C-alpha positions in Angstrom: -45.3 -8.3 6.7 -46.4 -4.7 5.9 -48.5 -3.9 2.9 -46.5 -1.7 0.4 -49.6 0.0 -0.9 -50.5 1.4 2.5 -47.3 3.5 2.9 -45.8 1.2 5.5 -42.0 0.9 6.0 -41.8 -1.8 3.3 -43.4 0.6 0.8 -41.0 3.3 1.9 -38.0 1.0 1.4 -39.3 0.1 -2.1 -39.7 3.8 -2.9 -36.2 4.7 -1.8 -34.8 1.8 -3.7 -36.7 2.9 -6.8 -35.4 6.4 -6.3 -31.8 5.1 -6.1 -32.3 3.1 -9.3 -33.6 6.1 -11.1 -30.7 8.3 -9.8 -28.2 5.7 -11.0 -29.8 5.6 -14.4 -29.8 9.4 -14.6 -26.1 9.4 -13.6 -25.3 6.8 -16.2 -27.0 8.9 -18.9 -25.0 11.9 -17.9 -21.8 10.0 -17.9 -22.6 8.7 -21.4 -23.2 12.2 -22.5 -19.8 13.3 -21.1 -18.1 10.5 -22.9 -19.7 11.3 -26.2 -18.7 15.0 -25.8 -15.1 13.9 -25.1 -15.0 11.8 -28.2 -16.4 14.6 -30.3 -14.1 17.2 -28.9 -11.0 14.9 -29.5 -12.0 14.4 -33.1 -12.6 18.1 -33.6 -9.3 19.1 -32.1 -7.4 16.4 -34.1 -9.0 17.7 -37.3 -8.3 21.3 -36.4 -4.6 20.6 -35.6 -4.1 18.5 -38.7 -5.7 20.9 -41.2 -4.2 23.9 -39.5 -0.7 22.5 -39.7 -1.1 21.6 -43.4 -2.5 25.0 -44.2 0.2 26.8 -42.3 3.0 24.8 -44.0 1.6 25.3 -47.5 0.8 29.0 -47.0 4.2 29.7 -45.5 5.9 27.9 -48.4 3.7 29.8 -50.9 4.5 33.2 -49.3 8.2 32.6 -49.3 8.2 31.6 -52.9 6.1 34.5 -53.9 8.3 37.0 -52.0 11.4 35.5 -53.6 9.8 35.6 -57.1 8.8 39.3 -56.7 12.2 40.2 -55.3 14.0 38.6 -58.2 11.5 40.2 -60.6 12.4 43.6 -59.2 16.1 42.9 -58.7 17.4 45.6 -61.0 15.0 48.4 -59.9 13.5 48.0 -56.4 14.9 45.0 -54.6 15.3 46.7 -51.2 11.7 48.0 -51.4 10.4 44.6 -52.3 12.3 43.0 -49.4 11.1 45.7 -47.0 7.4 45.3 -48.1 7.5 41.6 -47.7 9.2 41.8 -44.3 6.5 44.2 -43.1 3.7 42.0 -44.5 5.1 38.9 -42.8 5.6 40.7 -39.5 2.0 42.1 -39.6 0.6 38.7 -40.5 2.5 37.1 -37.7 1.3 39.7 -35.2 -2.3 39.3 -36.4 -2.1 35.5 -36.1 -0.7 35.9 -32.6 -3.5 38.2 -31.6 -6.1 35.8 -32.9 -4.4 32.9 -31.1 -4.5 34.8 -27.8 -8.2 35.7 -28.4 -9.0 32.0 -29.0 -7.1 31.0 -25.9 -9.0 33.6 -23.7 -12.3 32.5 -25.1 -12.0 29.0 -23.6 -13.5 25.7 -24.6 -17.2 24.7 -24.7 -16.3 21.2 -23.6 -19.0 19.7 -21.4 -21.4 22.6 -22.0 -24.3 20.3 -22.9 -23.6 18.1 -19.9 -23.4 21.0 -17.5 -26.6 22.4 -18.9 -28.4 19.1 -18.4 -27.0 18.8 -14.8 -28.3 22.3 -14.1 -31.7 21.4 -15.4 -31.7 18.2 -13.2 -30.7 20.2 -10.2 -33.5 22.8 -10.9 -36.0 20.0 -11.3 -35.0 18.4 -8.0 -35.3 21.6 -5.9 -38.2 21.5 -3.4 -39.8 24.7 -4.8 -40.1 23.0 -8.2 -41.7 19.8 -6.9 -45.3 21.1 -7.2 -45.0 21.9 -10.9 
C-alpha cells in the first residue's frame, strides 16, 4: 500500500476526501446562516405588518373623529371650509404615504445580504491568485 505521507495516490485521495468534508461543512454553515436570516426576516415582517395595521387603523379612526369634531364645532360659521381643509389633508397624506410605499418597494429587501457577502468572501478566498496569501 502507498504511504500517505509521501504524496502517493492514497495521500491524494485522503486530501480530496478532506477537501470534500471541509466543503460540505462550509456549505452546511452557509445554509444555517440562510435559515437564520429567513427566520429573522419573517419575524421582522410579521411585526412590521401587525404594528403597521394597528397604527393605520387607530390613526385613521382618530383622524376621522377629529375631522368630524372640528366640522361640528365650526358648523355655524365655516363648515364647508373645515370639510375642504380636511379633505385636502387626507388626500395629501394619502399621496405622501403612497409615495413612501413606492419608495420602499423600489429599495428592495436586504434578505440574504449577509449570506451573499460570506459566499463572495469564500469565492475570493478560493481563487487561485489568493492562494499564496
